[in-house]
C-alpha positions, -999 to +999 in steps of 0.1 A: -900+179+604-862+173+596-850+139+598-840+129+632-823+100+649-845+071+651-865+080+622-870+058+591-846+065+567-869+078+535-870+049+510-864+060+471-857+046+440-825+064+423-803+056+391-763+047+405-732+039+389-745+002+395-779+005+382-810+014+395-823+009+434-850+007+458-827+019+484-847-004+514-847-031+492-806-025+485-806-023+526-817-056+525-813-061+567-777-047+563-761-020+582-761+014+556-739+044+552-751+069+528-728+101+524-732+128+502-719+152+482-729+185+465-715+180+431-691+156+413-651+170+408-657+188+438-618+188+452-622+175+488-656+155+478-630+135+456-601+127+483-635+112+506-647+093+474-608+078+473-606+073+508-636+054+515-631+028+488-597+025+504-613+013+534-646-001+521-628-039+532-631-026+567-669-018+561-673-050+544-659-070+576-685-053+597-716-060+572-717-024+561-729-016+533-713+019+517-735+044+491-721+074+478-748+107+466-738+133+443-763+157+425-751+155+391-761+130+359-750+094+367-729+096+335-708+128+354-703+102+380-687+077+355-661+106+345-656+114+381-644+079+390-620+081+366-606+111+380-610+099+417-587+064+408-562+087+391-553+117+417-562+095+450-551+058+435-583+041+441-615+042+420-648+042+441-658+008+443-696+012+456-725+024+437-727+063+439-764+079+435-771+103+406-795+127+425-800+151+399-835+154+407-830+164+440-851+137+453-827+118+478-815+154+489-851+166+499-863+137+512-829+140+539-836+177+542-800+185+524-817+210+501-848+228+503-887+212+492-888+238+463-855+230+448-856+222+409-838+230+377-810+219+358-785+204+383-754+207+359-763+248+360-760+245+403-729+253+419-714+236+446-726+264+468-755+257+459-755+226+471-735+229+502-755+215+521-754+182+505-726+172+529-741+144+554-733+112+566-761+088+578-754+053+590-787+035+588-792+005+607-810-032+598-843-015+610-839+010+581-835+038+612-812+066+613-786+060+641-759+086+631-764+119+611-734+142+607-734+173+587-700+187+574-687+223+556-675+225+526-643+231+537-635+202+558-627+165+548-650+137+566-632+115+592-646+081+579-625+060+601-648+080+630-676+067+612-658+030+613-659+037+654-694+046+653-705+018+639-685-004+660-702+011+685-736+013+673-731-026+666-718-035+700-744-015+722-773-029+699-766-061+711-756-061+750-765-038+773-738-010+771-731+023+758-692+035+751-669+063+766-654+093+753-624+083+727-639+048+731-622+022+708-626-013+694-616-036+724-618-003+751-638-013+786-674-002+782-700+014+807-731-010+820-765+009+806-784+029+833-814+006+821-800-023+840-801-027+873-770-037+900-784-073+904-790-075+866-756-062+862-738-085+886-756-113+866-746-102+832-714-087+838-701-100+869-679-071+890-672-037+880-654-007+886-671+020+898-652+056+895-686+070+907-722+056+916-733+062+886-706+052+864-703+012+859-672+001+836-668-032+824-644-051+795-663-053+762-684-079+764-675-106+736-695-118+707 
């Protein structure tokens, strides 16, 4: 069965550019973003790794750990990091997993279970399904799962926006409407009765009986 929202993110051990890790221990009660790449030195992925490095302080501020993955040996990751810095202006400042044995890609349903062989003999097209973003909560459960095609660079500003929503809604009984940004009004959760809502939030806007809009709760 494919990995779904709410599932526990599979644990694994792997070599990274910052040493060997056990994934659940590495998360260590934080939020985490795992984003995967089909092969080192692919041009769109190069731009993504550089941009993620440039906005990592925003994830740090939210208590979110960042980790990349590529289906290549770890020594190639080091060479790729130099190329990323040269072309994008910022080298990766987070670990990048070496998934040369395809273990993580198979655990996370990005490659078929029977995938094997030399990763260096595989082309990006062979690994094209390894283009995912997973947001994982402190409870080790998958909170967001995005899959991107080879030709489209990922929008990590959107991942930040979703993290803001996930962290807010994990703490308060609210949901976030379309196009929501940090500080915008929110919708009271449907699981909260009107009496409970008045006690928690006070009065609210009511465009329709089933939409109850209030200012974003403060921490």
